[in-house]
N, C-alpha and C positions, 0 to 999 in steps of 0.2 A: 563917743559911744564905743564900747569895747565888748567883744563877745568872746567868752571862753567856752571851750567844749565842756559838755556835761561830764561829770566823772563816770567812767565806765563802771558798770556793776560787775564786780568780780564774784560771780556766783561760784559755788563749789565746782572744781573741775570734774569732768567726766573721766572715763577710763583713760582718755588720751592725756590727761593732766593739763589740758588747755582751758583756762577760764572761758566762759561762754561768750563774753564780749569779743574775744580774740579768736574764736573758733570759726573757721570758714563756713562750716555747715550751719552756723547760726544765721547766715545771710542767704539761705536758700528759701525759695517759695515756689509753689506750683502755679504756672501760668497757662490758662487754656489758650490753644492756638487761635481761637476766635477773638481774643483780646490783644493780639499783636497787630498794631496798626500798619498795614501794608501799603496804604495810600493815605495821603494827608486829608484833613478835614476840607470840606468844600470851600470854606474861607479860613484864612490863617487864624483869626481871633475867635472862630467858632468852636475852638477846642474847649473842653471842660477844664476846671481848675480845682484841685484839692487844696483847701486853705487850712494850714496848720499853724496855729498860734501857740508857741511854746509855753505861754503863760496860762493857757486854758487846757481843759481836760481832753477834748476830742476834736479831731479835724472835721471839716464839713465840706460838702460838695458845693461848687459854685461854677461860674463861667469865666473863661479867660477875658472876655470882653469887659468884665467888671473889675479887672485888675486896678485901674486908677482909683476907683472908689474904695476898694479894699485896703490899698496902701494908704490912702488919705485918712481913712478911719483909724488906722493903726498909728500912723505917723502924721498927725495934722500939720506939723511944721515943715513937712516935705522931707526930701532925702536925695541921695545920689545913686542912680542906676549906672552900672558899668557893664558893658556888653563887649563880646568878642567880635571884632569886625573882619575876621578872616573870611576868605572866599574858598569854597570847595572848587577844585579844578577837575576836569575830566581826566582822571589819572589812570583809568583802565583802558588799555589799548591792545589791539590784536594784530599780530604780524605772522611772519613765516620764517622757518629755518631754511638753510640751503637745501635740505632734503625735501622741502615742501611741507613739512609738518607744521601744525598750527602752534603759535606761541601766544600766551596771554600774559601781559605784564601789568602789574599795579605799581606805578611809580610812587615812592614814598617821600622823596625829598621835595620840599616846597620849592617852587620855581624861583622865588626871590633869594633863596639860600644856595642856589647852584653857583659854583665857582667856574665861570665860563672862560675857556681858553680858545683863542683863534687857532685854526689849523692852516698850514701853508697853502692849501687849495681853496681857501676862502670859507670853508665850513667852520663850525664851532664844535667844541667838545666840553664835556663836564662829567665828573664822576657823580654817581647818585646811588641811592639804595632803593631796592624794589623787591617785589615778590614775583617770581617767574613760574608759570605753570605750562607744562608741555606733556604730551602723551608719553614720550620717552625722555629720560633725564637729559637735560641740556648740559654740555660739558663746559668746563672753565676754558675761556678763550674763544668760545663759539659766538658767532654774531648772527643776530636775527634782523630782518628787514621789515619795516613797517610802511604801509602806504602813506603817502603824504600829499598835500596839495601840489598842483602842477608847479614846477620850478623849484620844489623843495625836496629834501631827502631826509630820512630819519632811520638810524640804525642803533642797535643796542648790543653791546658785547658783555657777556657774563665774565667778570673778573675773579670773583671769589664767593663761595657759599658761606653763610653764617648760620646762626642759631634760628630756630623756628621758621625756616624757609626764607629768611631775609638774604638777599644777595647784594654784593657790591658790583655795580655796573658802570660801563662807560657809554655815555650817550654821544652820538655824533649826528649833527644835523646841518642843513642849509636853510637859511631864512630865519624866521621867528619861531622859537619853540612853543611859545604861547599860542600862536596862530595854528601851528601844526596840531597841538593837542586839542584845541577847541574844534578843529575840523574832524579829527579821526578818533578822539577820545570819548569815553563813556563815563557818566557819573558813577563814582564808586559807592553804590548803595551798600548798606550794611548786609552781611551775609544772612541775617535772620529774616530779611524781607523776602528771600527766596524767589526773586524775580529779576529780570533784566530791567535796566533803566529805560525810560521812554522820554519823549519830548517834554512832558509836563515836569519831570524831575529836574530839568535844567533850571527851572524857575523856583519850584517849590522846595527842593532840597538845597536852599540857599536863603539866607536872611535878606530882608529888604534893604539892609544897611551894609551888606557885604562890600568890602573895598576891593576894587579890581586890582589895585596895586599889592594886595595881600593874598593873592591866589596861591594856595599851597596846601590846603587841608584835604585829607582824604576821608573826612567825615564832617558833617555839619555840626556847629554848636547849636544843638537842637532846641534848647529853651528859647532861643531867639527866633525860631521859625514862626512863633505865634504872633509876633509883633507886627503891627501895621503902622503907617504914618499917622492914622487917626488915633490909635491907642497912645502913641507917643505924644501926640498933641494934647490929649486929655491929661496925661501925666504931667506934662510941662505946665499946664494951666493950674494944676494942683500943687505946684512947687517942687516937682521932682526933676532934678537936672540929669543930664545924660553925658557920659564920658565913655571912651572906648580903649580897649587893649587889643593886642593881637596875640593869639596862641594858635600856632599851626597844628591842628588836630591830627595826630598820627594814628597809624593802624593799631598802635598799642592800646588805644582806648577800647578795642574789642578783645584784647588779650585777657584770658581768664586768670584769676588769681589761683595759682596752683598749690600754694602752701596751706597745709591744714591749720597752721598757726599764722594768722594774717600778719602778725608783726614781722615775720621773716620774709614776706613778699618783697621782691625788688621791683620798684616802679620804673616804667619806661620814661624816657626823657623827651621833652617837647620844647620847641623854641618859642620864647615869649618876648613880647615888646610892650613895655609900659611907658608911654611918652610922658614927658615932664608935665604937659598940660593935664593929663589924667592924674598924675601924682599930686599936683597942686590942688586939683579939685577934691581929692581924697583928704588931704591935709585940712582944707577949708571945711569940709563936712565934719570931720572929726572934731575940729576946734569949736564948731557950732553945736556939737552934740547931736548931729543928724546921722541917720543910718546910711551905711554903704550897702547897697543891695546888688548882689552879683546876679547877672542874667546868665545862668548856666554854670555847670561845674567847671568848664574851661576858663571862664572869667574868674571864678573863685580860685582855681589853681594858679592862674596868672598872678593874682594879687597876693596870695599867700606865698607863692614861690618867690615873688619879688621881695617880700618882707623877710623870708627865711634867708635869702642870699645876702641881704644888706643890713638886717636888723632895724630897718626904718622904712618909711614910705618915701621913695625917691624913684626917679626914672630908672629903667632897667631894660637891658637887652641881653639875652643869653638863654641858655638851656635851664630848665628846671626839672628835677626828678622828685619833687616833693611828693610825699605820701602821707595822707591825712587819714587817720583811723581813730576810733574812740579813745579818748584820753589825750589827744593832741589838741592844742589851742588853735582857734581862729584869731589872728591878730588884726585883720583888716575887715573881713566880711562880717556883717551883722545880720543880714537876711539873704535869702536865696530863692530864685525862681529856677525850677528845674523840671525835667521830664522824669518818667519812671524808668529805672535802670534794670539791667540784666541781673538775674540772681547771682550771688557770689562774685560780684564785680567790684573793682576798686572804686567805681563811682557810687555804688550803693553803700559801700563802706565809708566813703567820704561824707555822704549825706548823714549817715548814722553818727558820725563824729559831731555833727552840728546839733542833732536832735536827741541822740541817744538811740541805741539799737532797738530797744523794746518799743519805743514810740514810733520809730520809722517803720518797723515791721508791722505794727498794728495799723498804721496809716495805709500801708500797702495792702493789707488784708481788707480794709474798708474799701479801697479803690477797686480791688478785684471783685468784691461783693456787689459793688454798685456799677459794674460794667465799664469802668474807665479803660481807655485804650493805652497800650504801653509802647515804650521805646521811641525811636527817632521821630516817627510821624504821629506819635500818640499825644495824649493829654499832658497837662502840666500840674505842677505843685508849687504852691507859694509857702515858704517857711519864714516866719517872722518871730 
């Protein structure tokens, strides 16, 4: 099974000269504050689901708990679901400068990707990228100290400032950096939730299948938050296999598209791992004519990034900066489970490439009218 993107409709350009399908303002919508999901549903699979079949006229409202039955009705022979098994780590930490001023750090480099070097005094060091917030601008070369568990130490030196607030940092610590961050760190909730994390977020802003060895994301692969072992068991009983990839979700997922012509937007890069076991499962599904169903845009980006880098389905490990917008083909993904995305975001643009801009915006309008909850802790959409 192979899915191509629908042809973008090149309506007459407006005064900007940009066709509507490529105009950033075409991906804007008004969202009432009341429909931003600031807390998760009581149960993971209690979320609602907007079902969009590209071969029928209109989407319809359903429940996420009915996902196995919906997929089985559409694909009676089964299929292959591919999920992102990354783990969100408590990347937001608070410390102090030598002056006593408060420092807030959001560590952006995934822990498994740190190049750790031993120091002569027995501590360890690594360079990383992060966002630093202080009341007064922190100088290059300045070091901040962070509280750490007894017998451990953790400091961060600002080496260089980059674009959009990103900084190159040197981390130094004693002990296990994962243990330190789990002790002192906070879950990096999205800015639009407008609240501090709490104890419940440690579990709920994490998929049930998150791999502890893949701790390094600063945002959850949110379509996966709805899955429970029970839902996965019912999917397996209906002939749907499960495979995993890893994409370390970076802060760039929240970066707005700033270009009026979306074709000129430069996409952020993220590190992806597609193991051979997953690649083999995809090849097997394709050979049997079964659909490959991406659980979330990060899984879709992993698969399409893997294909773009190699021109084939094969194991892959490396960065992808793939940018999918209307008119670009999907070479691996046939169907998608996803949440509702921010206006004018690269994720909304990506989903529009799969469905068509007009249809996805109409689906969003229906979801808004029917009271669906939006964003990370919100409801889901199934596109087949």
